[in-house]
N, C-alpha and C positions, 0 to 999 in steps of 0.2 A: 747205066753207066756200068763200066764196072772200073775200076781201080785200075788195071792195065791200060785201060784206054785212055785213063787221064795219062798215066804215067806214057804211052806212049805219045801224048801230044803234046808233053811239055818236054820228052827229049826230043820232038823233031822240032819244037822250036829252038830248043837249044844250038841242035845241027842244022838248021836254017840260019841263025844270026852267025855260030860260030864253029863254019864248017871244019878249020883246021886243029880242034878241040878236041880232046876224049871225053866224052859224055857215058857215064857208067850207070847202071841200074843200081848199085849193091854196093856201099862203103868199103874198099876196100884197105887192108892196113897196111900194105906195101906193094910193089910191086905195078908201078902202074905210072904212065908219061906224064911231066906236068906240060902246059897246063890243062886242066882236067875239072869234068863237073860230075859230082856222084846225085843222083836224085833217088829220092824217097818221098813214095805217097804213103800217107799214114792215116784211117780212118779213126775220127776223134768220137763222133758218136752218130749213133741211127736212132731217128723215133719212129713210133712206128702212130700215122695221123690216124688212119686208118683202115677198114680191112686192105684197101688194095694198095693205098701208097705209104711211102715214108719219107722221111726228110734225113737229110746226111750233111754230116760237116767234114770236111777233107781236107789236113792240112798237108801243101807241097812245101817239101825242105830241099833245094840248091845249096850243095857245099861246093865253093870253089879254091881249089890248088893252086894258085897260082906260079908262074915258072921261075917271076924273079923272088917270089914272096916279099914283095913289099909293098906297103899301104895303097901308095899311088896306082900299081898295078888292080889293087883290090878295089879303091874308087873307082875307078875307069870303070869294072866289067858292074860295081853297084850304079854307076848310074844306067848302062847297055841293060842290067836285067829287068829294073825298074819301066825303061821306057819298053821292051819287050811285054813284060805282065802288067800293064798298066792300069789296067781294067777291066779287061776280056780274055779272057780264055776260054779260045775254041777245041772245043772234043768234038768229032765228031758234026752233028748238024747242030748240037748245042751250044749256046753261050753262057760262061758263069762267070756271074760277078767278080770282081778283086775289089774290093773295099779297100784293104790294109795290107801290105806286104813291111815286113820284119828284117833289121840288118840286124847281125851280130859278128864280131871275131874274136874267134879265139886260135890261140897260138897260131898267127896268122893266115888262116883260114878264116875266109868269106861263109858265113851262113844265110843265105837269103830263105825267107819262107813267107809265104801267102796262106788265106784258107778259101772253102771255096764251098758255098752254101745251097744246097738244091735239092728240089724234090724227086724221087722216082717212085715209078712204076712197079709196083710188086709182080703182080698179075694182071693180066687186061681183064675185063668186065666182059664176061659171056652173056651177049643179049637173046640167044640164041637157046639156054638152058630154061626158057619159061616160055610156056603156050599163051595166046592172046588169048586176051578174058573174052569168052562168047558174049550175045546180047543175054541180057539181066531181063527176064520180066515180071514185076513187081505188080503185087494184087494190091488194091487199098481195102484193107477193111474198116468200117466207120463202127 
């Protein structure tokens, strides 16, 4: 599972539920139309579990720049985001559990974030590499 696939899934959800709002993949200092969402997918940690698997912790950060810059508009969007990203994030054929979301307001900008934790396969185990064991004849000595 790549970070880009996760980002595409989040962008798809936002475009599905907010079709008239702009959704950007990177934060821009200026030159965007409000209302707008800015999405960041940040790798927090990667842990090697064994030779073939690793666990990953990813943070998804959604910033919302409201049109009216009011607390009322931001609160409505928070409720909608909490409904959309309530318990599960579907990315291709995988489902990631969302256990907790966090909300912050900085200079009238809504910051909504959550984390997903999952295991990923590094490389497929190739069973064809090894030959099958042949018959083993043992002689018992007394």
